[in-house]
MITORMI-274239 format. One record per residue: residue in one letter; x, y, z negated of N, C-alpha, C, O in turn; residue number from 1. Coordinates in steps of 0.05 Angstrom, whole numbers. Each point is the difference from the previous one (the first is absolute). Layout:
N
<pt vexba="a" n_x="X" n_y="Y" n_z="Z" ca_x="X" ca_y="Y" ca_z="Z" c_x="X" c_y="Y" c_z="Z" o_x="X" o_y="Y" o_z="Z" vokol="NUM"/>
...
***
This chain:
124
<pt vexba="x" n_x="1831" n_y="2398" n_z="-1645" ca_x="-24" ca_y="-14" ca_z="-9" c_x="6" c_y="-20" c_z="-22" o_x="-16" o_y="-2" o_z="-19" vokol="1"/>
<pt vexba="x" n_x="38" n_y="-12" n_z="20" ca_x="6" ca_y="-20" ca_z="-20" c_x="24" c_y="8" c_z="-17" o_x="11" o_y="-17" o_z="-15" vokol="2"/>
<pt vexba="x" n_x="-3" n_y="42" n_z="16" ca_x="23" ca_y="7" ca_z="-17" c_x="-8" c_y="-1" c_z="-29" o_x="-23" o_y="3" o_z="-8" vokol="3"/>
<pt vexba="x" n_x="43" n_y="-8" n_z="-9" ca_x="-5" ca_y="-3" ca_z="-28" c_x="-2" c_y="28" c_z="-13" o_x="14" o_y="18" o_z="9" vokol="4"/>
<pt vexba="x" n_x="-31" n_y="-16" n_z="-29" ca_x="-3" ca_y="26" ca_z="-13" c_x="24" c_y="6" c_z="-19" o_x="15" o_y="-19" o_z="-6" vokol="5"/>
<pt vexba="x" n_x="-12" n_y="44" n_z="-1" ca_x="20" ca_y="7" ca_z="-20" c_x="-11" c_y="-7" c_z="-27" o_x="-21" o_y="10" o_z="-9" vokol="6"/>
<pt vexba="x" n_x="34" n_y="-29" n_z="-5" ca_x="-9" ca_y="-9" ca_z="-26" c_x="24" c_y="3" c_z="-19" o_x="20" o_y="-13" o_z="4" vokol="7"/>
<pt vexba="x" n_x="-23" n_y="30" n_z="-24" ca_x="21" ca_y="2" ca_z="-21" c_x="-4" c_y="-24" c_z="-19" o_x="-18" o_y="-16" o_z="3" vokol="8"/>
<pt vexba="x" n_x="36" n_y="13" n_z="-22" ca_x="-2" ca_y="-22" ca_z="-19" c_x="-28" c_y="-2" c_z="-11" o_x="-9" o_y="19" o_z="-14" vokol="9"/>
<pt vexba="x" n_x="-4" n_y="-41" n_z="18" ca_x="-27" ca_y="-5" ca_z="-8" c_x="-1" c_y="-28" c_z="-13" o_x="11" o_y="-19" o_z="10" vokol="10"/>
<pt vexba="x" n_x="-23" n_y="18" n_z="-33" ca_x="-2" ca_y="-25" ca_z="-15" c_x="-17" c_y="-20" c_z="17" o_x="-21" o_y="7" o_z="11" vokol="11"/>
<pt vexba="x" n_x="31" n_y="-31" n_z="-7" ca_x="-14" ca_y="-21" ca_z="15" c_x="-15" c_y="-18" c_z="-19" o_x="12" o_y="-12" o_z="-19" vokol="12"/>
<pt vexba="x" n_x="-38" n_y="9" n_z="23" ca_x="-16" ca_y="-17" ca_z="-16" c_x="5" c_y="-29" c_z="9" o_x="-8" o_y="-8" o_z="22" vokol="13"/>
<pt vexba="x" n_x="21" n_y="-8" n_z="-39" ca_x="7" ca_y="-27" ca_z="7" c_x="-23" c_y="-20" c_z="-6" o_x="4" o_y="-24" o_z="4" vokol="14"/>
<pt vexba="x" n_x="-27" n_y="34" n_z="-13" ca_x="-22" ca_y="-18" ca_z="-7" c_x="-23" c_y="2" c_z="21" o_x="-10" o_y="-20" o_z="9" vokol="15"/>
<pt vexba="x" n_x="3" n_y="44" n_z="-1" ca_x="-23" ca_y="5" ca_z="18" c_x="9" c_y="7" c_z="28" o_x="23" o_y="9" o_z="4" vokol="16"/>
<pt vexba="x" n_x="-41" n_y="-13" n_z="15" ca_x="5" ca_y="8" ca_z="28" c_x="14" c_y="-20" c_z="17" o_x="10" o_y="7" o_z="22" vokol="17"/>
<pt vexba="x" n_x="-9" n_y="-32" n_z="-30" ca_x="12" ca_y="-22" ca_z="15" c_x="-21" c_y="-14" c_z="17" o_x="-23" o_y="-3" o_z="-9" vokol="18"/>
<pt vexba="x" n_x="31" n_y="-6" n_z="32" ca_x="-19" ca_y="-15" ca_z="17" c_x="16" c_y="-22" c_z="15" o_x="23" o_y="3" o_z="6" vokol="19"/>
<pt vexba="x" n_x="-37" n_y="-25" n_z="1" ca_x="12" ca_y="-21" ca_z="15" c_x="1" c_y="8" c_z="29" o_x="-21" o_y="6" o_z="12" vokol="20"/>
<pt vexba="x" n_x="45" n_y="-5" n_z="1" ca_x="2" ca_y="6" ca_z="28" c_x="-14" c_y="-21" c_z="17" o_x="-1" o_y="-23" o_z="-8" vokol="21"/>
<pt vexba="x" n_x="-10" n_y="31" n_z="31" ca_x="-13" ca_y="-20" ca_z="18" c_x="19" c_y="-23" c_z="7" o_x="24" o_y="5" o_z="7" vokol="22"/>
<pt vexba="x" n_x="-34" n_y="-29" n_z="-9" ca_x="16" ca_y="-24" ca_z="7" c_x="18" c_y="-11" c_z="-22" o_x="13" o_y="-20" o_z="3" vokol="23"/>
<pt vexba="x" n_x="-13" n_y="34" n_z="-26" ca_x="17" ca_y="-9" ca_z="-23" c_x="-17" c_y="-16" c_z="-20" o_x="-24" o_y="5" o_z="-1" vokol="24"/>
<pt vexba="x" n_x="36" n_y="-23" n_z="-14" ca_x="-15" ca_y="-14" ca_z="-21" c_x="-8" c_y="20" c_z="-23" o_x="13" o_y="21" o_z="-3" vokol="25"/>
<pt vexba="x" n_x="-33" n_y="-27" n_z="-12" ca_x="-11" ca_y="17" ca_z="-20" c_x="20" c_y="9" c_z="-21" o_x="-3" o_y="22" o_z="-11" vokol="26"/>
<pt vexba="x" n_x="23" n_y="-37" n_z="5" ca_x="20" ca_y="7" ca_z="-21" c_x="22" c_y="19" c_z="9" o_x="18" o_y="6" o_z="-16" vokol="27"/>
<pt vexba="x" n_x="-20" n_y="4" n_z="40" ca_x="19" ca_y="20" ca_z="10" c_x="-15" c_y="25" c_z="5" o_x="-20" o_y="0" o_z="15" vokol="28"/>
<pt vexba="x" n_x="29" n_y="22" n_z="-27" ca_x="-15" ca_y="26" ca_z="3" c_x="20" c_y="22" c_z="7" o_x="23" o_y="-1" o_z="-8" vokol="29"/>
<pt vexba="x" n_x="-34" n_y="21" n_z="22" ca_x="16" ca_y="23" ca_z="8" c_x="-12" c_y="25" c_z="-13" o_x="-23" o_y="2" o_z="-6" vokol="30"/>
<pt vexba="x" n_x="41" n_y="18" n_z="3" ca_x="-8" ca_y="27" ca_z="-8" c_x="14" c_y="18" c_z="19" o_x="25" o_y="3" o_z="-1" vokol="31"/>
<pt vexba="x" n_x="-39" n_y="11" n_z="18" ca_x="11" ca_y="19" ca_z="19" c_x="8" c_y="25" c_z="-15" o_x="-16" o_y="12" o_z="-14" vokol="32"/>
<pt vexba="x" n_x="41" n_y="-4" n_z="16" ca_x="10" ca_y="24" ca_z="-13" c_x="-2" c_y="24" c_z="17" o_x="-8" o_y="22" o_z="-9" vokol="33"/>
<pt vexba="x" n_x="14" n_y="-25" n_z="35" ca_x="-2" ca_y="23" ca_z="19" c_x="0" c_y="-11" c_z="28" o_x="11" o_y="-21" o_z="6" vokol="34"/>
<pt vexba="x" n_x="-24" n_y="36" n_z="12" ca_x="1" ca_y="-6" ca_z="29" c_x="-22" c_y="-19" c_z="8" o_x="-16" o_y="-10" o_z="-16" vokol="35"/>
<pt vexba="x" n_x="17" n_y="3" n_z="42" ca_x="-19" ca_y="-19" ca_z="12" c_x="14" c_y="-12" c_z="24" o_x="15" o_y="13" o_z="14" vokol="36"/>
<pt vexba="x" n_x="-22" n_y="-38" n_z="-9" ca_x="12" ca_y="-15" ca_z="22" c_x="-22" c_y="-8" c_z="19" o_x="-19" o_y="-13" o_z="-9" vokol="37"/>
<pt vexba="x" n_x="21" n_y="20" n_z="34" ca_x="-19" ca_y="-8" ca_z="21" c_x="13" c_y="-21" c_z="17" o_x="14" o_y="6" o_z="20" vokol="38"/>
<pt vexba="x" n_x="-18" n_y="-32" n_z="-27" ca_x="13" ca_y="-22" ca_z="14" c_x="-11" c_y="-3" c_z="28" o_x="14" o_y="-9" o_z="18" vokol="39"/>
<pt vexba="x" n_x="-39" n_y="16" n_z="-13" ca_x="-12" ca_y="-2" ca_z="26" c_x="13" c_y="18" c_z="20" o_x="4" o_y="-7" o_z="24" vokol="40"/>
<pt vexba="x" n_x="3" n_y="32" n_z="-32" ca_x="13" ca_y="20" ca_z="17" c_x="29" c_y="3" c_z="-4" o_x="13" o_y="18" o_z="12" vokol="41"/>
<pt vexba="x" n_x="-1" n_y="-35" n_z="-30" ca_x="29" ca_y="2" ca_z="-5" c_x="9" c_y="27" c_z="-9" o_x="20" o_y="10" o_z="11" vokol="42"/>
<pt vexba="x" n_x="-34" n_y="2" n_z="-29" ca_x="8" ca_y="27" ca_z="-11" c_x="-3" c_y="0" c_z="-30" o_x="-14" o_y="-16" o_z="-12" vokol="43"/>
<pt vexba="x" n_x="28" n_y="36" n_z="0" ca_x="-3" ca_y="5" ca_z="-28" c_x="21" c_y="-12" c_z="-17" o_x="19" o_y="-13" o_z="10" vokol="44"/>
<pt vexba="x" n_x="-22" n_y="17" n_z="-36" ca_x="19" ca_y="-11" ca_z="-20" c_x="-15" c_y="-1" c_z="-27" o_x="-20" o_y="14" o_z="-4" vokol="45"/>
<pt vexba="x" n_x="30" n_y="-30" n_z="-14" ca_x="-12" ca_y="-1" ca_z="-26" c_x="21" c_y="-10" c_z="-20" o_x="19" o_y="-15" o_z="7" vokol="46"/>
<pt vexba="x" n_x="-23" n_y="23" n_z="-32" ca_x="15" ca_y="-11" ca_z="-22" c_x="-20" c_y="-13" c_z="-19" o_x="-22" o_y="11" o_z="-5" vokol="47"/>
<pt vexba="x" n_x="28" n_y="-35" n_z="-4" ca_x="-19" ca_y="-14" ca_z="-17" c_x="15" c_y="-17" c_z="-21" o_x="23" o_y="-6" o_z="3" vokol="48"/>
<pt vexba="x" n_x="-38" n_y="-1" n_z="-23" ca_x="8" ca_y="-20" ca_z="-19" c_x="-15" c_y="-25" c_z="7" o_x="-23" o_y="1" o_z="7" vokol="49"/>
<pt vexba="x" n_x="36" n_y="-24" n_z="-9" ca_x="-12" ca_y="-26" ca_z="5" c_x="5" c_y="-17" c_z="-25" o_x="23" o_y="-2" o_z="-8" vokol="50"/>
<pt vexba="x" n_x="-44" n_y="-9" n_z="-3" ca_x="3" ca_y="-16" ca_z="-25" c_x="-10" c_y="-28" c_z="4" o_x="-22" o_y="-4" o_z="10" vokol="51"/>
<pt vexba="x" n_x="38" n_y="-15" n_z="-18" ca_x="-7" ca_y="-29" ca_z="0" c_x="-6" c_y="-8" c_z="-29" o_x="15" o_y="6" o_z="-18" vokol="52"/>
<pt vexba="x" n_x="-37" n_y="-19" n_z="14" ca_x="-6" ca_y="-13" ca_z="-26" c_x="16" c_y="-25" c_z="-2" o_x="7" o_y="-12" o_z="21" vokol="53"/>
<pt vexba="x" n_x="0" n_y="2" n_z="-45" ca_x="15" ca_y="-24" ca_z="-3" c_x="-13" c_y="-24" c_z="15" o_x="-24" o_y="-4" o_z="-3" vokol="54"/>
<pt vexba="x" n_x="40" n_y="-11" n_z="18" ca_x="-9" ca_y="-24" ca_z="13" c_x="-13" c_y="4" c_z="27" o_x="-7" o_y="-20" o_z="13" vokol="55"/>
<pt vexba="x" n_x="3" n_y="44" n_z="-5" ca_x="-13" ca_y="6" ca_z="26" c_x="20" c_y="-4" c_z="23" o_x="24" o_y="7" o_z="-3" vokol="56"/>
<pt vexba="x" n_x="-33" n_y="-17" n_z="26" ca_x="18" ca_y="-3" ca_z="23" c_x="-16" c_y="3" c_z="26" o_x="-24" o_y="-4" o_z="1" vokol="57"/>
<pt vexba="x" n_x="40" n_y="11" n_z="20" ca_x="-11" ca_y="1" ca_z="27" c_x="8" c_y="-26" c_z="13" o_x="18" o_y="-14" o_z="-10" vokol="58"/>
<pt vexba="x" n_x="-31" n_y="7" n_z="32" ca_x="3" ca_y="-27" ca_z="12" c_x="14" c_y="0" c_z="27" o_x="7" o_y="-21" o_z="11" vokol="59"/>
<pt vexba="x" n_x="-4" n_y="45" n_z="1" ca_x="11" ca_y="1" ca_z="27" c_x="19" c_y="24" c_z="3" o_x="-4" o_y="20" o_z="-15" vokol="60"/>
<pt vexba="x" n_x="23" n_y="-21" n_z="33" ca_x="18" ca_y="24" ca_z="4" c_x="-16" c_y="23" c_z="11" o_x="-21" o_y="-3" o_z="12" vokol="61"/>
<pt vexba="x" n_x="32" n_y="28" n_z="-17" ca_x="-12" ca_y="24" ca_z="10" c_x="17" c_y="11" c_z="23" o_x="24" o_y="-5" o_z="1" vokol="62"/>
<pt vexba="x" n_x="-36" n_y="20" n_z="17" ca_x="14" ca_y="16" ca_z="20" c_x="-17" c_y="25" c_z="6" o_x="-24" o_y="-3" o_z="1" vokol="63"/>
<pt vexba="x" n_x="37" n_y="26" n_z="2" ca_x="-15" ca_y="24" ca_z="7" c_x="17" c_y="18" c_z="17" o_x="24" o_y="-4" o_z="3" vokol="64"/>
<pt vexba="x" n_x="-37" n_y="24" n_z="8" ca_x="14" ca_y="18" ca_z="19" c_x="10" c_y="26" c_z="-12" o_x="5" o_y="19" o_z="15" vokol="65"/>
<pt vexba="x" n_x="-3" n_y="-17" n_z="-41" ca_x="11" ca_y="23" ca_z="-13" c_x="25" c_y="-7" c_z="-16" o_x="4" o_y="-23" o_z="-7" vokol="66"/>
<pt vexba="x" n_x="11" n_y="43" n_z="1" ca_x="23" ca_y="-3" ca_z="-17" c_x="-10" c_y="-3" c_z="-29" o_x="-20" o_y="11" o_z="-7" vokol="67"/>
<pt vexba="x" n_x="35" n_y="-27" n_z="-9" ca_x="-8" ca_y="-5" ca_z="-27" c_x="25" c_y="0" c_z="-18" o_x="20" o_y="-14" o_z="6" vokol="68"/>
<pt vexba="x" n_x="-21" n_y="30" n_z="-27" ca_x="21" ca_y="-1" ca_z="-21" c_x="-14" c_y="-9" c_z="-25" o_x="-22" o_y="10" o_z="-7" vokol="69"/>
<pt vexba="x" n_x="35" n_y="-28" n_z="-7" ca_x="-12" ca_y="-12" ca_z="-24" c_x="20" c_y="0" c_z="-23" o_x="23" o_y="-9" o_z="4" vokol="70"/>
<pt vexba="x" n_x="-31" n_y="20" n_z="-27" ca_x="16" ca_y="0" ca_z="-23" c_x="-14" c_y="-16" c_z="-22" o_x="-22" o_y="8" o_z="-9" vokol="71"/>
<pt vexba="x" n_x="33" n_y="-30" n_z="0" ca_x="-11" ca_y="-16" ca_z="-21" c_x="7" c_y="14" c_z="-27" o_x="23" o_y="0" o_z="-8" vokol="72"/>
<pt vexba="x" n_x="-43" n_y="13" n_z="-4" ca_x="4" ca_y="16" ca_z="-24" c_x="3" c_y="-18" c_z="-24" o_x="19" o_y="4" o_z="-16" vokol="73"/>
<pt vexba="x" n_x="-37" n_y="-23" n_z="13" ca_x="1" ca_y="-17" ca_z="-24" c_x="-13" c_y="-27" c_z="6" o_x="-15" o_y="-3" o_z="19" vokol="74"/>
<pt vexba="x" n_x="22" n_y="-17" n_z="-35" ca_x="-10" ca_y="-26" ca_z="3" c_x="16" c_y="-17" c_z="20" o_x="23" o_y="7" o_z="6" vokol="75"/>
<pt vexba="x" n_x="-36" n_y="-29" n_z="3" ca_x="14" ca_y="-18" ca_z="19" c_x="-17" c_y="-2" c_z="26" o_x="-24" o_y="2" o_z="-1" vokol="76"/>
<pt vexba="x" n_x="39" n_y="-5" n_z="23" ca_x="-13" ca_y="-4" ca_z="26" c_x="14" c_y="-24" c_z="13" o_x="25" o_y="1" o_z="3" vokol="77"/>
<pt vexba="x" n_x="-40" n_y="-21" n_z="4" ca_x="11" ca_y="-24" ca_z="13" c_x="-6" c_y="3" c_z="30" o_x="-23" o_y="5" o_z="8" vokol="78"/>
<pt vexba="x" n_x="43" n_y="-8" n_z="8" ca_x="-2" ca_y="4" ca_z="29" c_x="4" c_y="-26" c_z="15" o_x="20" o_y="-14" o_z="-5" vokol="79"/>
<pt vexba="x" n_x="-39" n_y="7" n_z="22" ca_x="3" ca_y="-24" ca_z="17" c_x="-13" c_y="-25" c_z="-11" o_x="8" o_y="-22" o_z="7" vokol="80"/>
<pt vexba="x" n_x="-28" n_y="25" n_z="-25" ca_x="-14" ca_y="-23" ca_z="-10" c_x="-17" c_y="-13" c_z="23" o_x="-3" o_y="12" o_z="21" vokol="81"/>
<pt vexba="x" n_x="-6" n_y="-36" n_z="-26" ca_x="-17" ca_y="-14" ca_z="21" c_x="-29" c_y="8" c_z="-5" o_x="-6" o_y="16" o_z="-17" vokol="82"/>
<pt vexba="x" n_x="-12" n_y="-28" n_z="33" ca_x="-28" ca_y="7" ca_z="-1" c_x="-13" c_y="-8" c_z="-27" o_x="-22" o_y="9" o_z="-6" vokol="83"/>
<pt vexba="x" n_x="35" n_y="-26" n_z="-9" ca_x="-10" ca_y="-8" ca_z="-27" c_x="13" c_y="16" c_z="-22" o_x="-4" o_y="-6" o_z="-24" vokol="84"/>
<pt vexba="x" n_x="21" n_y="26" n_z="31" ca_x="13" ca_y="17" ca_z="-20" c_x="25" c_y="-13" c_z="-12" o_x="10" o_y="11" o_z="-20" vokol="85"/>
<pt vexba="x" n_x="1" n_y="-32" n_z="32" ca_x="23" ca_y="-14" ca_z="-10" c_x="25" c_y="9" c_z="15" o_x="-1" o_y="8" o_z="23" vokol="86"/>
<pt vexba="x" n_x="24" n_y="-9" n_z="-37" ca_x="26" ca_y="7" ca_z="12" c_x="5" c_y="29" c_z="3" o_x="-15" o_y="17" o_z="-12" vokol="87"/>
<pt vexba="x" n_x="35" n_y="-9" n_z="27" ca_x="7" ca_y="28" ca_z="5" c_x="24" c_y="8" c_z="-18" o_x="9" o_y="-14" o_z="-17" vokol="88"/>
<pt vexba="x" n_x="0" n_y="39" n_z="22" ca_x="22" ca_y="12" ca_z="-15" c_x="-10" c_y="22" c_z="-18" o_x="-15" o_y="17" o_z="9" vokol="89"/>
<pt vexba="x" n_x="23" n_y="-18" n_z="-34" ca_x="-10" ca_y="20" ca_z="-20" c_x="18" c_y="24" c_z="-2" o_x="24" o_y="-2" o_z="-1" vokol="90"/>
<pt vexba="x" n_x="-37" n_y="26" n_z="1" ca_x="14" ca_y="25" ca_z="-4" c_x="-12" c_y="14" c_z="-24" o_x="-24" o_y="-3" o_z="-5" vokol="91"/>
<pt vexba="x" n_x="40" n_y="18" n_z="-10" ca_x="-10" ca_y="17" ca_z="-21" c_x="9" c_y="29" c_z="5" o_x="20" o_y="4" o_z="13" vokol="92"/>
<pt vexba="x" n_x="-35" n_y="15" n_z="-24" ca_x="7" ca_y="28" ca_z="3" c_x="25" c_y="7" c_z="-16" o_x="5" o_y="-12" o_z="-21" vokol="93"/>
<pt vexba="x" n_x="10" n_y="32" n_z="30" ca_x="-6" ca_y="16" ca_z="24" c_x="11" c_y="-14" c_z="25" o_x="24" o_y="-7" o_z="1" vokol="94"/>
<pt vexba="x" n_x="-41" n_y="4" n_z="19" ca_x="8" ca_y="-12" ca_z="25" c_x="-14" c_y="16" c_z="23" o_x="-22" o_y="9" o_z="-3" vokol="95"/>
<pt vexba="x" n_x="36" n_y="-7" n_z="26" ca_x="-9" ca_y="17" ca_z="22" c_x="0" c_y="-16" c_z="26" o_x="18" o_y="-17" o_z="4" vokol="96"/>
<pt vexba="x" n_x="-38" n_y="22" n_z="13" ca_x="0" ca_y="-11" ca_z="27" c_x="-9" c_y="22" c_z="20" o_x="-16" o_y="17" o_z="-7" vokol="97"/>
<pt vexba="x" n_x="26" n_y="-19" n_z="32" ca_x="-8" ca_y="19" ca_z="21" c_x="-5" c_y="-17" c_z="25" o_x="18" o_y="-16" o_z="8" vokol="98"/>
<pt vexba="x" n_x="-41" n_y="19" n_z="4" ca_x="-8" ca_y="-16" ca_z="23" c_x="-9" c_y="17" c_z="23" o_x="-16" o_y="18" o_z="-3" vokol="99"/>
<pt vexba="x" n_x="27" n_y="-23" n_z="27" ca_x="-9" ca_y="14" ca_z="24" c_x="-26" c_y="-13" c_z="10" o_x="-7" o_y="-22" o_z="-9" vokol="100"/>
<pt vexba="x" n_x="-7" n_y="36" n_z="27" ca_x="-24" ca_y="-12" ca_z="12" c_x="7" c_y="-27" c_z="13" o_x="21" o_y="-4" o_z="11" vokol="101"/>
<pt vexba="x" n_x="-40" n_y="-15" n_z="-14" ca_x="3" ca_y="-26" ca_z="13" c_x="15" c_y="-20" c_z="-17" o_x="4" o_y="-23" o_z="9" vokol="102"/>
<pt vexba="x" n_x="6" n_y="30" n_z="-33" ca_x="15" ca_y="-19" ca_z="-16" c_x="-19" c_y="-17" c_z="-16" o_x="-16" o_y="10" o_z="-16" vokol="103"/>
<pt vexba="x" n_x="18" n_y="-36" n_z="19" ca_x="-16" ca_y="-19" ca_z="-15" c_x="11" c_y="-1" c_z="-29" o_x="24" o_y="0" o_z="-4" vokol="104"/>
<pt vexba="x" n_x="-42" n_y="-1" n_z="-16" ca_x="8" ca_y="-2" ca_z="-28" c_x="-22" c_y="-13" c_z="-16" o_x="-23" o_y="1" o_z="6" vokol="105"/>
<pt vexba="x" n_x="32" n_y="-13" n_z="-29" ca_x="-19" ca_y="-15" ca_z="-16" c_x="0" c_y="-29" c_z="7" o_x="17" o_y="-10" o_z="15" vokol="106"/>
<pt vexba="x" n_x="-37" n_y="-4" n_z="-26" ca_x="-20" ca_y="7" ca_z="-20" c_x="13" c_y="8" c_z="-26" o_x="24" o_y="-4" o_z="-4" vokol="107"/>
<pt vexba="x" n_x="-41" n_y="14" n_z="-15" ca_x="10" ca_y="10" ca_z="-25" c_x="-16" c_y="-11" c_z="-23" o_x="-23" o_y="-7" o_z="2" vokol="108"/>
<pt vexba="x" n_x="37" n_y="5" n_z="-25" ca_x="-13" ca_y="-9" ca_z="-25" c_x="13" c_y="15" c_z="-23" o_x="23" o_y="9" o_z="2" vokol="109"/>
<pt vexba="x" n_x="-37" n_y="-6" n_z="-24" ca_x="12" ca_y="10" ca_z="-24" c_x="-8" c_y="-19" c_z="-23" o_x="-24" o_y="-5" o_z="-4" vokol="110"/>
<pt vexba="x" n_x="43" n_y="-4" n_z="-11" ca_x="-5" ca_y="-18" ca_z="-22" c_x="-9" c_y="15" c_z="-25" o_x="-17" o_y="-9" o_z="-15" vokol="111"/>
<pt vexba="x" n_x="30" n_y="32" n_z="10" ca_x="-6" ca_y="16" ca_z="-24" c_x="-15" c_y="25" c_z="5" o_x="-7" o_y="15" o_z="-18" vokol="112"/>
<pt vexba="x" n_x="3" n_y="-9" n_z="44" ca_x="-12" ca_y="26" ca_z="8" c_x="21" c_y="19" c_z="8" o_x="23" o_y="-2" o_z="-10" vokol="113"/>
<pt vexba="x" n_x="-29" n_y="22" n_z="27" ca_x="20" ca_y="19" ca_z="8" c_x="-14" c_y="26" c_z="10" o_x="-24" o_y="0" o_z="6" vokol="114"/>
<pt vexba="x" n_x="40" n_y="21" n_z="-5" ca_x="-9" ca_y="25" ca_z="12" c_x="21" c_y="8" c_z="21" o_x="24" o_y="0" o_z="-6" vokol="115"/>
<pt vexba="x" n_x="-34" n_y="6" n_z="30" ca_x="17" ca_y="9" ca_z="22" c_x="-7" c_y="29" c_z="7" o_x="-24" o_y="7" o_z="-1" vokol="116"/>
<pt vexba="x" n_x="44" n_y="8" n_z="9" ca_x="-5" ca_y="27" ca_z="13" c_x="7" c_y="-4" c_z="29" o_x="21" o_y="-8" o_z="7" vokol="117"/>
<pt vexba="x" n_x="-40" n_y="16" n_z="10" ca_x="3" ca_y="-4" ca_z="29" c_x="-4" c_y="26" c_z="16" o_x="-17" o_y="16" o_z="-7" vokol="118"/>
<pt vexba="x" n_x="33" n_y="-13" n_z="28" ca_x="-4" ca_y="22" ca_z="18" c_x="-4" c_y="-12" c_z="28" o_x="17" o_y="-16" o_z="9" vokol="119"/>
<pt vexba="x" n_x="-38" n_y="23" n_z="4" ca_x="-7" ca_y="-10" ca_z="27" c_x="-1" c_y="24" c_z="19" o_x="-12" o_y="20" o_z="-7" vokol="120"/>
<pt vexba="x" n_x="23" n_y="-23" n_z="31" ca_x="-1" ca_y="22" ca_z="19" c_x="5" c_y="-9" c_z="29" o_x="13" o_y="-21" o_z="4" vokol="121"/>
<pt vexba="x" n_x="-24" n_y="36" n_z="14" ca_x="5" ca_y="-4" ca_z="29" c_x="19" c_y="22" c_z="9" o_x="-1" o_y="23" o_z="-10" vokol="122"/>
<pt vexba="x" n_x="20" n_y="-30" n_z="27" ca_x="18" ca_y="20" ca_z="12" c_x="-10" c_y="6" c_z="28" o_x="-10" o_y="-18" o_z="14" vokol="123"/>
<pt vexba="x" n_x="13" n_y="43" n_z="-6" ca_x="-9" ca_y="7" ca_z="28" c_x="22" c_y="-4" c_z="19" o_x="-3" o_y="5" o_z="24" vokol="124"/>
***
């Protein structure tokens, strides 16, 4: 039901098709590349791009029940800022993170903007 389709090399439109994920500030947008994640039933998988506009930040740590792999493709990502967007540790691409279910992470900020490639999945 949630398996990803077979997709050969396909040009990705980096301008259109972006949306703000539920619970995120307006300057953070996602573009789903393949798959679907059903967090209510703990099933599925997805690959997405996540883009931060310059100066945008989240205010609280995240935790979820799926595995997450994150590759910082370009730009800067600040990890561990406070609720006012101050502080934290800055990373630039190429940088990778892998998180198991239940791992707290964030909050996040980007000073210059960034693009992340993320893979989310549940294991049976």
